[in-house]
C-alpha positions in Angstrom: -28.9 7.3 6.3 -25.6 8.0 8.3 -22.6 9.6 6.9 -19.5 8.0 5.5 -17.6 9.3 8.6 -20.0 7.7 10.9 -19.9 4.6 9.0 -16.1 4.3 9.2 -16.2 5.2 12.9 -18.7 2.3 13.7 -16.3 -0.3 11.9 -13.8 -2.6 13.6 -10.8 -4.5 12.2 -12.9 -7.6 11.6 -12.8 -9.0 8.1 -16.6 -9.3 7.9 -17.0 -5.4 8.8 -14.1 -4.4 6.5 -15.8 -6.5 3.8 -19.1 -4.9 4.3 -17.5 -1.5 4.1 -15.7 -2.3 0.6 -19.0 -3.4 -0.6 -20.6 -0.2 0.5 -17.9 2.0 -1.4 -18.0 -0.4 -4.5 -21.7 0.0 -4.5 -21.2 3.9 -4.1 -18.0 4.6 -6.0 -18.9 8.5 -5.7 -17.9 8.0 -2.2 -14.0 7.2 -2.9 -13.1 10.7 -3.0 -14.5 11.3 0.4 -13.0 8.1 1.6 -9.5 9.3 0.5 -10.1 12.7 2.3 -10.7 10.9 5.5 -7.6 8.8 4.9 -5.6 12.0 4.5 -6.5 13.0 8.0 -3.4 11.3 9.0 -3.3 12.8 12.6 -6.8 11.3 13.5 -7.5 7.7 14.4 -10.4 7.7 11.8 -7.5 7.9 9.0 -6.6 4.4 10.3 -10.1 3.0 10.1 -10.5 4.4 6.7 -7.2 2.9 5.4 -8.4 -0.4 6.5 -11.6 0.0 4.4 -9.7 1.1 1.5 -7.2 -1.8 1.5 -10.3 -4.0 1.4 -11.7 -2.2 -1.3 -8.6 -2.5 -3.3 -8.4 -6.3 -2.5 -11.9 -6.7 -4.1 -11.7 -4.5 -6.8 -8.3 -2.9 -7.7 -9.7 -0.9 -10.5 -12.0 1.2 -8.3 -8.8 3.2 -7.0 -7.3 3.9 -10.5 -9.2 7.1 -11.3 -7.7 8.4 -7.9 -4.1 7.4 -8.2 -3.0 10.9 -8.2 -4.6 11.5 -4.9 -3.5 8.2 -3.4 0.4 8.6 -4.4 0.2 12.1 -2.9 -1.4 10.9 0.4 0.4 7.8 1.2 3.9 9.4 2.0 2.1 11.5 4.7 0.6 8.6 6.4 2.5 7.8 9.7 0.5 5.6 12.0 1.2 1.8 11.7 -2.5 0.7 11.7 -2.8 3.1 8.5 0.8 2.5 6.9 0.2 -1.2 6.9 -2.8 -1.1 4.5 -1.3 1.6 2.3 1.8 -0.4 1.8 -0.5 -3.5 1.0 -2.4 -1.4 -1.6 1.0 -0.4 -3.1 1.8 -4.0 -3.2 -1.6 -4.8 -4.9 -0.9 -2.2 -7.6 2.7 -3.3 -8.2 1.8 -6.9 -8.4 -1.2 -6.1 -11.0 1.2 -3.9 -13.2 4.3 -6.2 -13.2 3.2 -9.8 -12.7 -0.3 -9.9 -13.7 0.1 -7.2 -16.4 -3.3 -6.2 -16.0 -4.1 -3.5 -18.9 -6.4 -1.2 -16.8 -3.5 -0.9 -14.1 -0.9 -0.6 -16.7 -2.8 2.3 -18.4 -3.5 4.2 -15.2 -0.3 3.6 -13.1 2.1 6.1 -14.7 5.9 6.2 -14.5 5.6 9.2 -12.0 3.2 7.0 -9.9 5.8 4.2 -9.9 8.7 6.6 -9.0 6.6 7.9 -6.1 5.8 4.4 -5.0 9.5 3.4 -5.2 10.4 6.2 -2.9 7.9 5.8 -0.4 8.7 1.9 -0.3 12.4 2.7 0.2 11.1 5.3 3.1 9.4 2.4 4.8 12.5 0.2 4.4 14.9 2.6 6.1 12.4 4.1 8.9 11.3 2.5 12.0 8.3 0.4 10.6 6.9 -2.7 11.7 7.5 -5.9 9.4 4.3 -5.9 7.2 4.8 -2.7 5.5 8.7 -3.5 5.1 7.7 -7.0 3.6 5.1 -5.5 1.2 7.7 -2.9 0.1 10.4 -5.6 -0.4 7.9 -7.3 -2.9 7.1 -3.9 -4.7 10.7 -2.8 -4.8 11.9 -6.2 -6.3 9.3 -5.7 -9.1 10.0 -1.9 -9.5 13.7 -2.9 -10.0 12.8 -4.7 -13.0 12.1 -1.3 -14.7 14.3 1.0 -12.7 17.9 -0.1 -12.8 19.1 1.6 -9.7 16.5 -0.1 -7.3 17.8 -3.6 -7.1 21.3 -2.6 -6.0 19.7 -0.2 -3.2 17.5 -2.8 -2.3 20.2 -5.4 -1.8 22.2 -3.1 0.2 19.2 -2.1 2.5 18.4 -5.8 3.0 21.9 -6.7 3.8 22.4 -3.9 6.2 19.0 -4.4 8.2 19.1 -8.1 8.0 20.8 -9.0 11.3 18.6 -6.3 13.3 15.4 -7.6 11.6 12.7 -9.9 13.1 12.4 -13.4 12.0 9.7 -12.5 9.4 11.8 -9.7 8.2 14.6 -12.3 7.8 12.6 -14.7 6.0 11.2 -12.3 3.5 14.6 -10.7 3.1 16.2 -14.1 2.2 13.5 -14.6 -0.4 14.2 -11.3 -2.1 17.8 -11.5 -1.9 18.0 -15.0 -3.4 16.1 -13.5 -6.5 18.5 -10.5 -6.5 21.6 -12.9 -6.8 
């Protein structure tokens, strides 16, 4: 049997392979801490591949990550390579949507106020640093919902979106307009 690391090295970005990988982890949830440790090797390319797999896992079964939220929210701010930042931002969006919109009880039970505050901080970091549009778009959605709980978020988000609007890509502007309309 090959190791988790060898398995990760062999996957590519195809949906089929990421899906197979997600099922491998779901069938062997004891591998999740090791997967997070590999994601934490942020200077190595394997971290990006592991992050793709983690995102697909969360898309398939978000509750699998819930016992590991402390490790996840400590890890994510350290991630800096775009191929790893994008899936981490998407995982945050999944968590926030499940917490605020779907109001999933298991997510509401595990995603503490401290977790939500750390997610808020990281999402704002992605909004004000040089990131591609996907993490920023996912962050906009997350921050909008977080702002329904934390009073200071909506005014800061509005300022950030207005300040960055003119220099943003077409996709950034489209998501920005949608969020700004909700904020008005």
